[in-house]
C-alpha positions in Angstrom: 0.2 -0.2 0.0 1.3 3.6 -0.9 0.8 6.3 1.2 0.0 8.7 -1.8 -0.5 12.6 -1.5 -2.6 13.7 -4.2 -3.7 17.2 -3.2 -1.9 20.4 -1.3 -4.5 20.1 1.5 -3.4 16.5 2.0 0.1 17.4 1.8 -0.3 20.3 4.7 -2.5 17.8 7.1 0.4 15.3 6.8 3.0 17.6 7.8 0.9 19.3 10.5 0.0 15.6 11.9 3.5 14.2 12.2 6.8 15.4 13.5 8.7 13.9 10.4 7.9 13.0 7.0 10.0 12.1 4.1 7.7 12.8 0.7 9.4 11.0 -2.3 8.3 12.9 -5.3 8.5 10.7 -8.4 6.6 9.2 -11.4 5.7 5.4 -12.7 7.8 6.2 -15.8 10.9 6.9 -14.4 13.2 3.6 -13.8 15.6 5.3 -11.5 12.7 6.7 -9.2 11.0 3.2 -9.3 14.3 1.5 -8.5 15.3 3.6 -5.5 11.8 3.9 -4.0 12.0 0.6 -1.9 15.6 1.4 -0.9 14.5 5.0 0.6 11.3 3.0 2.0 13.4 0.4 3.5 16.3 3.0 5.1 13.0 4.7 6.9 11.4 1.7 8.0 15.0 0.3 9.4 17.1 3.2 10.7 14.2 6.0 11.2 10.7 4.4 11.9 9.3 7.7 13.4 9.6 9.4 9.9 6.6 8.9 8.1 7.0 7.8 4.3 4.8 9.1 1.7 4.7 9.4 -2.3 3.8 12.1 -4.7 3.2 11.2 -8.6 4.2 14.4 -10.3 2.2 14.0 -13.4 -1.1 13.2 -11.3 -0.1 16.0 -8.7 1.5 18.7 -10.9 0.2 21.6 -8.8 2.2 19.9 -5.7 5.2 19.5 -7.7 5.1 22.8 -8.7 4.4 24.4 -5.3 7.5 22.5 -3.8 9.6 22.7 -7.1 9.8 19.1 -7.4 10.5 19.2 -11.2 13.3 16.3 -11.4 12.6 12.9 -10.5 13.1 11.3 -8.0 12.9 14.0 -5.7 13.1 13.5 -2.0 11.9 16.4 0.5 12.4 15.6 4.1 10.4 17.7 7.0 10.9 18.0 10.5 8.4 19.8 12.5 6.6 21.3 9.4 9.8 22.6 8.0 12.0 21.1 4.9 15.0 20.1 6.3 16.6 18.4 3.5 15.9 18.3 -0.4 17.8 15.5 -2.7 17.0 15.1 -6.2 18.3 13.1 -9.3 21.2 11.0 -8.1 20.6 9.9 -4.6 22.9 7.6 -2.9 20.9 5.7 -0.1 24.2 6.1 2.1 24.2 9.7 1.2 20.5 10.1 2.2 21.1 8.1 5.6 23.9 10.7 7.1 22.1 13.6 5.7 19.0 12.2 7.7 20.4 11.2 10.8 21.8 14.3 12.6 18.5 16.3 12.3 16.5 13.1 13.4 18.9 12.4 16.4 18.2 16.1 17.6 14.4 15.8 17.3 14.3 12.6 18.8 17.1 12.0 21.4 
């Protein structure tokens, strides 16, 4: 089951309801995005269980993608306490993403 966000209202509600959120912007036509998504999902599940993982399909939610300047796929946005803390696009390494999330995650949750 995908936690897909389809509207700006849903996006804003998600940020308000959760301390930590990762939004994964991609499309079904992006092979890089499709290959990376399960790896990122596993990283979050394994090392950062308090972060909620959600997806946005850039083709289905053009307004949402435009609002957050997520025109390149995949684009990952990480929010802590409603504020964008991390933005990664295109060539994203899982190890690099892990390092980038670790510090703010520890500050918030320990």
